[in-house]
C-alpha positions in Angstrom: 0.0 0.0 0.0 1.2 3.5 -0.9 0.1 6.6 1.1 0.8 10.3 0.6 0.8 13.4 2.7 0.6 17.0 1.3 1.6 19.6 3.9 0.7 23.2 2.7 2.7 25.5 5.0 3.3 29.2 5.1 6.8 28.9 3.7 6.7 25.7 1.5 4.4 23.0 0.2 5.6 19.4 0.8 4.6 16.1 -0.7 5.7 12.8 0.7 4.8 9.4 -0.8 5.6 6.4 1.4 5.1 2.6 1.0 3.8 0.9 4.1 5.7 -2.2 5.1 5.1 -4.7 7.8 7.5 -4.3 10.8 8.1 -6.3 13.9 6.4 -3.7 16.1 4.0 -2.2 13.6 3.9 -0.5 10.2 7.0 1.0 8.7 6.7 4.0 6.4 9.4 3.8 3.7 9.8 7.0 1.8 9.3 6.6 -1.9 9.3 10.2 -3.0 9.6 13.6 -1.4 9.1 17.0 -3.0 9.4 20.4 -1.3 8.4 23.5 -3.3 9.2 26.9 -1.8 5.8 28.6 -2.6 5.7 31.2 0.2 2.0 31.6 0.7 2.5 33.4 4.0 4.4 36.3 2.2 1.1 37.5 0.7 -1.2 36.6 3.6 0.8 38.2 6.4 1.3 41.4 4.5 -2.1 41.9 2.8 -4.4 39.4 4.3 -5.0 37.2 1.2 -3.2 35.1 -1.4 -2.4 37.0 -4.6 -3.6 35.9 -8.0 0.0 35.1 -9.0 0.5 32.8 -6.0 -2.9 31.2 -6.6 -2.0 30.3 -10.2 1.3 28.8 -9.0 -0.4 26.9 -6.3 -2.9 25.4 -8.6 -0.1 24.3 -11.0 1.8 22.8 -8.1 -1.3 20.8 -7.1 -1.7 19.6 -10.6 1.9 18.4 -10.6 1.4 16.7 -7.2 -1.8 15.1 -8.6 0.2 13.6 -11.5 2.8 12.3 -9.0 0.1 10.6 -6.9 -1.2 8.9 -10.1 2.3 7.9 -11.4 3.3 6.4 -8.1 -0.1 4.7 -7.8 -0.9 6.1 -4.4 -3.8 4.4 -2.7 -4.8 7.1 -0.2 -3.6 10.6 0.6 -4.3 13.5 3.0 -3.7 17.1 2.1 -3.9 19.9 4.7 -3.1 23.6 4.9 -2.0 25.4 8.1 -1.5 29.0 9.2 -1.3 30.9 5.9 -4.3 29.3 4.3 -6.4 29.5 7.4 -5.5 33.1 7.9 -6.1 34.1 4.2 -9.5 35.7 3.4 -9.6 33.7 0.2 -8.2 30.5 1.6 -11.5 28.5 1.3 -12.1 29.8 -2.2 -8.7 28.6 -3.3 -9.3 25.2 -1.7 -12.4 25.0 -3.9 -10.5 26.0 -7.0 -7.9 23.3 -6.4 -10.7 20.7 -6.0 -12.3 21.9 -9.3 -9.0 21.9 -11.2 -7.3 18.8 -9.8 -9.7 16.8 -7.7 -7.4 17.1 -4.7 -9.3 17.8 -1.5 -7.5 20.1 0.9 -8.4 20.3 4.6 -7.6 23.7 6.3 -6.8 22.6 9.8 -6.6 24.7 13.0 -3.8 24.7 15.6 -5.4 22.0 17.7 -5.7 19.6 14.7 -2.2 20.4 13.7 -1.0 19.5 17.2 -2.9 16.2 17.1 -1.1 15.2 13.9 2.2 16.2 15.4 1.3 13.9 18.4 1.1 11.0 15.9 4.5 11.9 14.4 6.2 12.0 17.9 4.5 9.0 19.3 7.4 6.7 18.6 10.1 9.1 19.9 8.7 10.0 23.3 10.4 8.3 26.2 9.5 8.5 29.9 10.0 12.0 31.2 8.9 15.6 30.8 9.0 17.1 27.3 8.3 20.5 25.8 7.7 20.1 22.1 8.4 23.2 20.0 7.2 23.3 16.4 8.0 26.6 14.5 6.5 27.1 11.1 6.3 30.0 8.8 3.1 31.4 10.3 2.6 29.7 13.7 4.3 28.1 16.6 2.9 25.1 18.4 3.8 24.2 21.9 3.0 20.8 23.4 3.8 19.5 26.9 4.1 15.7 27.5 4.6 13.8 30.8 5.6 10.2 30.3 4.1 10.1 26.8 0.8 11.8 27.7 0.0 15.3 26.6 -0.7 17.6 29.5 -1.0 21.0 27.7 -1.0 22.4 24.2 -1.3 25.8 22.5 -0.9 27.4 19.1 0.5 31.0 18.7 0.5 33.3 15.7 4.3 33.6 15.6 6.4 32.1 12.9 9.6 32.6 10.9 7.8 34.3 7.9 5.6 36.5 10.2 8.8 37.5 12.1 10.7 38.3 8.9 8.0 40.6 7.7 7.6 42.3 11.1 4.1 41.0 11.5 4.7 39.3 14.8 2.9 41.2 17.6 4.2 42.0 21.1 0.9 40.6 22.5 1.6 37.2 20.9 5.1 37.1 22.3 3.8 38.0 25.8 1.1 35.3 25.5 3.7 32.7 24.5 6.0 33.7 27.4 3.1 33.7 29.9 2.0 30.2 28.7 5.5 28.8 29.2 5.8 30.3 32.7 2.3 29.1 33.6 2.9 25.5 32.6 6.5 25.4 33.5 6.9 27.4 36.7 10.2 27.7 38.5 11.1 24.5 40.3 9.6 22.3 37.6 11.6 19.1 37.1 14.0 19.2 34.2 12.2 19.5 30.9 13.6 18.1 27.6 13.0 20.3 24.6 11.9 18.6 21.3 12.2 20.6 18.1 10.4 20.0 14.8 10.3 22.1 11.7 12.5 22.6 8.7 14.7 25.3 10.3 15.6 23.4 13.4 16.4 20.4 11.3 18.7 22.5 9.2 20.4 24.1 12.3 20.8 20.6 13.7 22.5 19.4 10.5 24.7 22.5 10.4 25.8 21.7 14.0 26.9 18.3 12.6 24.9 16.4 15.2 24.3 12.7 14.8 20.8 11.2 15.2 19.8 11.0 18.9 22.3 13.7 20.0 21.1 16.9 21.7 21.9 20.4 20.4 22.9 22.6 23.4 21.3 26.0 23.9 24.7 27.7 23.8 25.7 26.0 20.6 22.4 26.9 19.0 22.9 30.5 20.0 26.4 30.5 18.6 25.2 29.0 15.3 22.4 31.5 15.1 24.8 34.4 15.6 27.2 32.9 13.0 24.5 32.7 10.4 23.2 36.2 11.2 26.7 37.5 10.5 26.2 36.8 6.8 23.9 38.6 4.4 21.0 36.6 2.9 23.0 36.4 -0.4 26.1 35.2 1.4 24.1 32.6 3.3 22.9 31.2 -0.1 26.4 31.1 -1.7 28.8 30.6 1.2 26.6 28.6 3.6 24.8 26.8 0.7 21.3 27.5 2.2 18.3 27.4 -0.1 16.9 30.9 -0.8 13.7 30.3 1.0 15.7 29.0 4.0 18.4 31.7 4.1 16.1 34.5 5.2 13.9 32.7 7.7 16.4 30.6 9.6 17.5 33.3 12.0 14.0 34.4 12.9 13.1 30.8 13.5 16.2 30.2 15.7 15.2 33.3 17.7 11.8 31.7 18.5 13.4 28.3 19.6 16.0 30.1 21.7 13.4 32.4 23.5 11.2 29.4 24.3 14.1 27.3 25.6 15.3 30.2 27.7 11.9 30.7 29.3 11.5 27.0 29.9 14.9 26.5 31.3 15.9 24.0 28.6 19.7 23.7 28.2 19.5 21.6 25.1 17.0 20.5 22.4 16.5 17.1 20.7 15.5 17.0 17.0 13.8 13.8 16.1 13.6 14.6 12.3 9.8 14.1 12.1 7.2 16.6 11.3 3.6 17.2 10.3 3.8 15.1 7.1 4.8 12.0 9.2 1.8 12.5 11.4 -0.4 12.9 8.3 0.9 9.6 6.9 0.1 7.8 10.2 -3.4 9.4 10.2 -4.1 8.1 6.7 -2.9 4.6 7.6 -5.1 4.6 10.7 -8.1 5.6 8.7 -7.7 2.6 6.4 -7.1 0.0 9.1 
């Protein structure tokens, strides 16, 4: 059986196709194809409130391309969802209908709570006994989830993200709300909390720090890496650091969000399990068929 997940974010649109194999302790999702297209929907939405006609046309073409890949790889079932940018856009629902009419792909615009539930599925195999603060920074929103011995105890979504931050659309009230949430749920004296990071930017930072799977990335090392990258212009980050253009400008704002949350929570390091929303979507599709 082949399954697919389409993750329509504020900074990029991802398609992953996986074959489901039988494993000793459950299904194994073997990646067959992965495509990431840097269509920054959040750039229009966070500046003018809607997705531009140009971006709409590109998005529909991209969905047509993804539809062909679904057919070529003979995908049995898929799930497509859109997050912060699409749910914020005044024309988000209308664009979803256009995509359905042009391609037959059905897109679900999900809220922060639904997004967190899919992330739960993605993290389910990585959580060990202990106290975890999961930080997921996207282009338009940041999700925080607290886990105690594998059970979620608190969750919240905030309108803060790397693209919003880059455009100066992040509000002081949102920052204050995020800080208050952390202090409320992780007051002083709380047992040591392990930070878990997901999102394209923290994965890139983790790789740049040359960490091996399972190793933690220290707060100080993350701060040093953030400052090192910030010392280059965006153009230099692309040519000298070999960052993709759509990663080069948002990686520093994203690092700032992770660092602030870790500081407020008293986390001295962060683990990066290399899973994300798309992995949760694949598990969701599988569960729906079994």
